[in-house]
C-alpha positions in Angstrom: 10.8 -0.8 15.6 8.6 2.1 13.7 10.3 1.2 10.8 9.6 -2.5 10.5 6.1 -1.5 10.7 5.9 0.8 8.1 8.2 -2.5 6.2 5.5 -3.9 6.7 2.5 -1.8 5.9 4.5 -1.5 2.8 4.6 -4.8 2.1 0.6 -5.4 2.8 -0.1 -2.0 0.5 2.1 -3.4 -2.5 1.1 -7.1 -2.7 -2.7 -5.5 -2.9 -2.1 -3.0 -5.1 -0.2 -5.5 -7.6 -3.3 -8.1 -7.2 -5.2 -5.5 -7.8 -3.3 -5.0 -10.5 -2.6 -7.8 -11.9 1.4 -8.2 -11.6 1.4 -10.2 -8.9 3.0 -12.8 -11.0 5.9 -10.8 -12.9 7.7 -8.8 -9.7 8.7 -10.0 -6.3 8.4 -9.2 -2.5 11.1 -6.4 -2.4 9.4 -4.6 -5.2 5.6 -4.7 -3.5 7.5 -3.8 -0.5 9.1 -0.5 -2.6 5.8 0.0 -4.3 4.1 0.1 -1.1 6.3 2.6 0.6 6.4 4.9 -2.5 3.0 4.7 -3.2 1.9 6.1 0.4 4.7 9.1 -0.1 2.9 9.7 -3.6 -0.6 9.0 -1.6 0.2 11.2 1.6 1.7 13.8 -0.7 -1.3 14.7 -3.4 -3.4 14.1 -0.6 -1.6 17.1 1.2 -0.7 19.6 -1.5 -3.7 19.3 -4.2 -6.7 18.0 -1.9 -5.4 19.8 1.8 -5.7 16.8 3.5 -3.8 14.6 5.6 -3.2 11.7 3.6 -0.9 9.2 5.7 -2.4 9.8 9.5 -0.8 6.1 11.1 -1.8 2.6 10.6 -5.5 3.5 9.7 -8.1 2.4 6.8 -7.7 6.1 5.4 -3.7 5.3 5.4 -4.5 1.7 3.7 -6.3 2.8 0.9 -4.4 6.3 0.4 -1.5 4.2 -0.1 -3.2 1.5 -1.7 -3.9 4.4 -4.8 -0.9 5.5 -4.8 1.2 2.2 -5.5 -1.7 1.4 -8.5 -1.2 5.0 -9.8 3.0 4.0 -9.7 2.4 0.5 -10.5 -0.2 1.9 -14.0 2.6 4.6 -14.8 5.4 1.8 -14.5 4.0 0.0 -17.1 3.0 2.4 -19.9 6.8 4.0 -19.2 8.0 0.3 -19.5 5.7 -0.8 -22.5 
């Protein structure tokens, strides 16, 4: 059940990131899920390694924000590399 919740969390984060960045029309739900999950990983790693604080602590608003920032960073980097 935990894996399913993480996929739903990733989908929500990826969807919000695609709305904020403006790529919602050009990517599908699978890309939203992938970006949300990878964004959580990137955001958590950045918070842990560079700032010394735990980034992803569960299903809460601070974890959502960290994941969202990580997903937005991935979308921004991806758009710069592909254009």
